[in-house]
C-alpha positions in Angstrom: 43.8 115.5 -85.9 42.9 111.9 -86.5 46.6 111.1 -87.3 47.7 112.8 -84.1 45.3 110.6 -82.1 46.4 107.4 -83.8 50.1 108.3 -82.9 49.0 109.0 -79.3 47.3 105.6 -79.0 50.3 103.9 -80.5 52.7 105.5 -78.0 50.4 104.6 -75.2 50.3 101.0 -76.4 54.1 100.9 -76.5 54.4 102.4 -73.0 51.8 99.9 -71.6 53.7 96.9 -73.2 56.9 98.2 -71.6 55.4 98.6 -68.1 53.0 95.7 -68.0 54.2 93.2 -70.6 52.1 91.8 -73.4 49.9 89.6 -71.1 46.3 90.3 -70.5 45.5 92.9 -67.8 42.9 91.3 -65.6 41.6 93.2 -62.6 41.4 90.0 -60.5 45.0 89.0 -61.4 46.2 92.5 -60.6 44.4 92.5 -57.3 46.0 89.1 -56.3 49.4 90.5 -57.0 48.8 93.5 -54.8 47.3 91.3 -52.1 50.3 89.0 -52.0 52.6 91.9 -51.0 50.1 92.8 -48.1 50.1 89.2 -46.9 53.8 89.0 -46.5 53.8 92.1 -44.3 51.7 90.5 -41.6 
């Protein structure tokens, strides 16, 4: 079971890199990106 979990985490890591890039995921930075799209709608 341990090997299965390691494979799961590795696949999750690869999917995250594909979707979010290799940069740091910061809640404040993510919030700013989502707020920028709301500002342009006004």
